[in-house]
BABA-490519 format. One record per residue: x, y, z of N, C-alpha, C in turn. Coordinates in steps of 0.02 Angstrom, whole numbers, plus 50000, padded with zeros to 5 digits. Last residue first. Example, Ala and Ser with C-alpha at 12.3 -4.5 7.8 and 13.67 -1.06 7.14 Angstrom:
// BABA-490519
neast_nnorth_nup_caeast_canorth_caup_ceast_cnorth_cup
50642_49888_50354_50684_49947_50357_50645_50002_50394
50660_49716_50390_50615_49775_50390_50660_49835_50390
// end
This chain:
// BABA-490519
neast_nnorth_nup_caeast_canorth_caup_ceast_cnorth_cup
49202_48698_49672_49219_48639_49647_49169_48604_49615
49208_48879_49663_49180_48809_49681_49198_48756_49646
49298_49013_49718_49287_48968_49664_49273_48908_49683
49279_49183_49753_49261_49106_49781_49255_49061_49716
49358_49328_49804_49348_49283_49740_49332_49209_49784
49316_49486_49874_49309_49414_49878_49300_49375_49814
49422_49609_49880_49366_49587_49848_49369_49511_49852
49491_49757_49967_49490_49690_49955_49429_49667_49918
49531_49891_49996_49485_49858_50049_49481_49781_50027
49707_49919_49958_49624_49919_49951_49593_49884_50002
49853_50005_50020_49804_49938_50011_49732_49954_50003
50010_50060_50027_49939_50067_50014_49905_50007_49989
50133_50000_50042_50108_50054_50097_50041_50062_50088
50248_49859_50032_50183_49899_49996_50154_49941_50054
50337_49784_50089_50361_49836_50043_50304_49871_50005
50280_49695_50158_50304_49742_50201_50336_49798_50148
50250_49591_50061_50202_49642_50081_50225_49702_50125
50353_49564_49928_50344_49568_50001_50285_49610_50023
50385_49588_49796_50335_49528_49819_50319_49531_49890
50404_49729_49687_50415_49697_49747_50370_49633_49757
50505_49786_49565_50451_49740_49573_50465_49711_49640
50557_49959_49607_50558_49895_49565_50501_49861_49573
50479_50119_49586_50511_50066_49618_50524_50016_49586
50421_50236_49554_50476_50218_49517_50515_50171_49550
50379_50317_49716_50365_50297_49649_50435_50275_49605
50338_50233_49875_50384_50279_49829_50362_50263_49758
50259_50143_49934_50257_50208_49962_50290_50257_49910
50168_50031_49829_50222_50050_49869_50224_50130_49884
50004_49967_49827_50059_50008_49789_50110_50027_49845
49889_49834_49784_49937_49870_49829_49984_49916_49795
49730_49744_49803_49789_49773_49768_49827_49817_49807
49678_49584_49857_49696_49651_49865_49743_49675_49812
49562_49457_49874_49611_49494_49826_49621_49567_49841
49519_49328_49979_49509_49398_49963_49570_49427_49931
49488_49176_49901_49532_49215_49942_49496_49281_49932
49527_49021_49797_49480_49066_49829_49509_49106_49890
49609_48949_49737_49610_49017_49712_49576_49065_49768
49576_48809_49750_49629_48846_49805_49646_48922_49790
49486_48789_49655_49452_48802_49721_49503_48845_49757
49541_48883_49510_49549_48826_49550_49513_48837_49620
49522_48950_49346_49523_48960_49423_49521_48895_49452
49564_48991_49216_49572_48922_49237_49568_48923_49322
49621_49165_49246_49588_49106_49205_49599_49039_49239
49610_49329_49286_49615_49255_49308_49580_49211_49275
49683_49475_49266_49639_49426_49230_49657_49353_49265
49683_49619_49353_49707_49542_49361_49667_49501_49320
49735_49789_49332_49688_49733_49310_49727_49668_49335
49741_49953_49373_49769_49892_49358_49720_49834_49371
49710_50117_49324_49683_50060_49350_49731_50006_49329
49711_50254_49267_49733_50246_49339_49713_50172_49366
49670_50261_49138_49624_50252_49177_49649_50249_49251
49800_50276_49084_49763_50326_49069_49693_50317_49104
49873_50161_49116_49889_50218_49148_49841_50272_49130
49815_50003_49138_49791_50057_49111_49809_50131_49134
49904_49846_49155_49874_49918_49187_49852_49954_49130
49893_49677_49211_49899_49731_49167_49881_49793_49196
49929_49505_49242_49922_49569_49273_49941_49617_49215
49854_49360_49234_49888_49404_49202_49871_49473_49234
49853_49180_49273_49839_49245_49286_49881_49295_49245
49908_49055_49227_49839_49070_49217_49815_49133_49237
50044_49072_49214_50022_49045_49158_49945_49035_49160
50058_49067_49389_50094_49082_49330_50060_49039_49269
50015_49054_49519_49966_49062_49464_50002_49082_49395
50114_48992_49592_50044_48956_49595_50002_48979_49542
50228_49076_49582_50232_49016_49541_50159_48980_49549
50185_49242_49564_50186_49183_49602_50188_49122_49562
50250_49346_49427_50199_49309_49467_50227_49257_49512
50289_49504_49346_50304_49444_49398_50253_49408_49426
50318_49604_49215_50283_49588_49266_50316_49520_49296
50364_49755_49133_50372_49698_49157_50335_49679_49207
50303_49875_49077_50338_49826_49028_50354_49765_49059
50256_49970_49154_50206_49918_49127_50237_49864_49077
50318_50061_49229_50317_50064_49160_50268_50016_49123
50311_50006_49351_50276_50066_49335_50266_50081_49264
50285_49828_49337_50317_49881_49342_50280_49946_49332
50164_49727_49430_50183_49755_49365_50221_49818_49379
50138_49561_49513_50154_49626_49515_50181_49654_49447
50039_49439_49599_50074_49465_49534_50095_49540_49556
50036_49388_49735_50002_49353_49671_50038_49368_49610
50076_49354_49905_50093_49378_49844_50065_49347_49779
49971_49342_50039_50021_49313_49996_50019_49342_49934
49950_49351_50220_49936_49376_50153_49990_49357_50101
49927_49202_50313_49955_49260_50294_49945_49293_50220
49765_49129_50376_49845_49129_50337_49859_49200_50321
49650_49141_50418_49702_49108_50459_49769_49099_50424
49565_49148_50276_49565_49151_50341_49614_49107_50375
49678_49211_50134_49625_49174_50154_49627_49165_50237
49728_49331_50022_49734_49305_50092_49660_49268_50099
49834_49411_49893_49773_49375_49913_49779_49346_49994
49884_49539_49790_49902_49492_49842_49828_49462_49859
49963_49637_49672_49906_49606_49686_49931_49542_49734
50045_49799_49633_50041_49721_49649_49969_49695_49678
50136_49920_49541_50073_49893_49572_50082_49824_49590
50240_50060_49528_50231_49991_49522_50161_49964_49563
50192_50215_49479_50191_50171_49540_50182_50100_49510
50176_50311_49384_50244_50307_49400_50248_50257_49462
50055_50316_49335_50090_50300_49301_50164_50285_49323
49980_50378_49456_49974_50310_49448_50030_50283_49410
50016_50479_49569_50024_50485_49494_50034_50407_49480
49873_50473_49681_49947_50451_49668_49962_50471_49598
49745_50482_49715_49786_50513_49755_49861_50496_49743
49687_50327_49654_49674_50402_49655_49723_50418_49712
49639_50183_49558_49674_50226_49607_49661_50289_49602
49555_50026_49542_49557_50102_49523_49600_50128_49576
49565_49874_49499_49595_49909_49553_49597_49984_49524
49483_49719_49443_49499_49797_49427_49518_49826_49495
49483_49555_49394_49466_49608_49443_49509_49673_49416
49392_49443_49302_49446_49495_49297_49432_49546_49348
49387_49255_49292_49367_49329_49325_49411_49379_49314
49332_49101_49242_49384_49170_49229_49348_49221_49267
49331_48927_49274_49308_48982_49242_49356_49041_49256
49384_48812_49331_49391_48810_49265_49370_48880_49233
49249_48801_49459_49318_48799_49435_49330_48781_49367
49129_48948_49451_49153_48881_49451_49230_48868_49435
49128_49084_49557_49135_49061_49487_49155_48986_49498
49074_49235_49637_49082_49164_49641_49087_49137_49568
49186_49384_49648_49127_49350_49647_49142_49276_49649
49268_49545_49599_49265_49478_49623_49196_49445_49621
49257_49685_49543_49262_49616_49499_49263_49543_49528
49369_49791_49628_49309_49765_49603_49313_49701_49554
49451_49901_49734_49458_49842_49700_49382_49823_49687
49538_50047_49756_49466_50013_49758_49472_49963_49707
49644_50152_49844_49630_50091_49805_49568_50061_49809
49697_50315_49872_49640_50270_49882_49652_50215_49820
49790_50439_49965_49799_50375_49915_49730_50328_49927
49720_50599_49993_49754_50546_50003_49755_50473_49947
// end
């Protein structure tokens, strides 16, 4: 079955950086668009970034544009989220996700993703 495992979260001061990783198994990774989302208590899960299966096109939420970079290494079946200039409002549990079908477009809606990791906590102190 499909498994997505996030890592790299932690506690960082405002202005600092973290790199999240999401290792996948059970799917042909190079054919799947991947996404990153985040969620804070009492709020809905929100879109952060997505990268096309081919790796050539990315899309970001306005709140992270210019600070976060999504990338992928198809040889390692891993997608990354490099987070720079972190702010306290970036504090959340971060999830990676994959849609049900291969060769899909760039999706921003949580309802369009079928496979989710367990999440990794990112805490940014002021």
